Structure formats: structure tokens, C-alpha cells
C-alpha positions, 0 to 999 in steps of 0.5 A, spaced: 500 499 500 502 507 498 499 512 503 500 520 501 499 525 506 499 532 505 500 536 511 503 543 513 506 540 519 510 534 517 514 534 523 508 532 527 508 526 523 515 523 523 516 520 530 510 516 530 511 514 523 518 512 524 516 507 530 513 501 532 509 497 527 508 502 522 516 503 522 517 495 521 511 495 516 515 501 512 522 497 512 519 491 510 515 495 504 508 493 506 506 500 506 510 506 503 508 513 506 510 519 503 509 526 506 508 532 502 507 540 504 503 544 500 507 550 502 512 547 497 508 548 491 507 555 492 510 560 488 509 567 492 515 569 496 512 568 503 509 561 501 502 563 503 497 557 504 491 560 507 487 567 507 482 570 511 475 567 510 470 571 505 464 574 509 468 575 515 469 571 521 475 569 526 481 565 523 484 563 517 482 558 511 487 554 507 487 556 500 485 551 494 490 552 489 496 549 494 492 543 495 490 542 488 497 543 486 500 538 491 495 533 490 495 533 482 503 532 482 503 525 485 496 523 485 494 517 480 488 513 483 485 511 490 480 515 495 482 522 497 480 523 504 479 529 508 480 529 515 474 533 518 470 533 524 464 533 519 466 526 516 463 519 517 465 517 523 471 512 523 471 505 525 474 498 524 469 497 518 472 503 515 479 501 517 478 494 513 475 498 507 481 502 506 486 497 508 483 493 501 485 499 497 492 499 494 493 507 495 490 512 499 491 520 499 490 523 506 489 531 507 490 534 513 486 541 514 488 546 519 486 553 522 479 554 520 479 548 515 479 548 508 476 552 502 469 548 500 472 547 493 477 542 496 471 538 499 467 539 493 472 538 487 478 534 490 476 530 495 472 523 494 471 522 502 471 525 509 473 522 515 472 524 522 475 520 528 470 523 533 466 528 535 471 533 538 475 538 534 483 538 533 488 543 532 489 540 525 488 533 521 495 530 523 493 526 529 487 524 525 491 522 519 496 518 524 490 514 527 487 512 520 494 510 518 496 506 524 489 502 524 490 501 516 497 499 516 496 493 522 491 490 517 495 489 512 498 482 510 504 481 514 504 487 518 502 483 524 503 476 526 498 471 523 491 471 527 493 477 531 487 481 529 482 476 529 479 477 536 481 484 538 476 489 540 471 491 534 474 486 529 468 481 530 463 486 533 464 485 541 469 488 545 475 484 547 476 479 553 481 481 559 488 479 558 493 476 563 500 474 563 505 472 568 506 472 574 499 468 576 498 472 582 500 480 583 499 483 590 494 478 591 490 479 585 490 472 581 489 470 574 482 467 573 483 459 574 480 457 568 486 461 564 491 456 568 487 450 567 490 448 560 483 446 558 482 450 551 475 449 550 474 452 557 478 457 556 475 459 549 468 459 553 471 464 558 473 468 553 467 469 549 463 470 556 467 475 558 467 479 551 460 479 552 460 481 559 465 487 557 461 489 551 454 489 555 457 493 561 461 498 556 458 498 549 451 496 550 450 499 543 455 494 540 451 488 543 444 490 541 447 490 533 450 484 534 448 477 531 448 473 537 449 465 537 445 460 541 451 460 546 452 467 546 444 467 549 446 462 554 452 466 556 448 472 557 443 469 561 449 466 566 452 473 566 445 476 568 444 471 573 451 472 576 449 480 577 442 479 580 445 474 585 451 479 586 446 484 587 441 480 592 436 480 587 432 474 584 434 472 577 429 472 572 425 466 570 
């Protein structure tokens, strides 16, 4: 995959792109990531990339010319995505969708945003990473790059992403490692038993328990199996017993 990122502040991105899984994926040529600064294509003396908004108002707006010129110099194919709080909300489904593309172009807005003609005539998509406002699109672009890169074949060990939160629609079960006891807190005995069927059942149950408690919206949309329904009934009975209530019959 090739990812081209257009940003006025490439120095914000180099550290994360040169570390951890992304760095290894780049070194193995699983992903190629290029940073471009729209200032570099300006022809005026001061390399101006923004101007006051028509109609007045606070802040500055990124001009269309530098963005169009910078992108058109390298663009060949694939989605052109603007990082925007007005875009569709990023999730694991969109990450998988983008990971299937051979090439992505990410535009990082700044200041009060970009000229509307960039949205209408240059970008093919807009993505938001949440209902909040950042200083610029750089951090949002890094989130997308990280989420997408780890899904590319070879970026992680086989099977590493199969049971993670959101991959199958539920939150992930709790994880433990050595020592088996720390400050009096023990690892659940099932995980130490070596009984793979019991471990799988425990993990599924705890995944359902955590999703039910923290993200009931995900559970409401999830296609439950007969085993899932049985496990949820057990969870409800356990909670009722813990609260001194009579479980539903």
C-alpha cells in the first residue's frame, strides 16, 4: 500500500511514523508513506497557504491552489480523504475498507479548515475520528494510518487481529500474563487450567460481559449465537445474585 499525506506540519508526523509497527511495515515495504507540504508548491515569496475567510469571521482558511497543485503532482488513483470533524465517523469497518485499497491520499486541514472547493472538487471522502475538534488533521491522519497499516498482510503476526476489540463486533476479553498472582490479585483459574475449550468459553463470556457493560450499543447490533444467549443469561444471573436480587425466570 502507498499512503500520501499532505500536511503543513510534517514534523508532527515523522516520530510516530518511524516507530513501532508502522516503522517495521515501512522497513519491510508493506506500506510506503510519503509526506508532502503544500507550502512547497507555492510560488509567492512568503509561501502563503491560507487567507482570511470571505464574509468575515475569526481565523484563517487554507487556500485551494496549494492543495490542488500538491495533490495533482503525485496523485494517480485511490480515495482522497480529508480529515474533518464533519466526516463519517471512523471505525474498524472503515479501517478494513481502506486497508483493501492499494493507495490512499490523506489531507490534513488546519486553522479554520479548508476552502469548500477542496471538499467539493478534490476530495472523494471525509473522515472524522470523533466528535471533538483538533488543531489540525495530523493526529487524525496518524490514527487512520496506524489502524490501516496493522491490517495489512505481514504487518502483524498471523491471527493477531482476529479477536481484538471491534474486529468481530464485541469488545475484547481481559488479558493476563505472568506472574499468576500480583499483590494478591490472581489470574482467573480457568486461564491456568490448560483446558482450551474452557478457556475459549471464558473468553467469549467475558467479551460479552465487557461489551454489555461498556458498549451496550455494540451488543444490541450484534448477531448473537445460541451460546452467546446462554452466556448472557449466566452473566445476568451472576449480577442479580451479586446484587441480592432474584434472577429472572
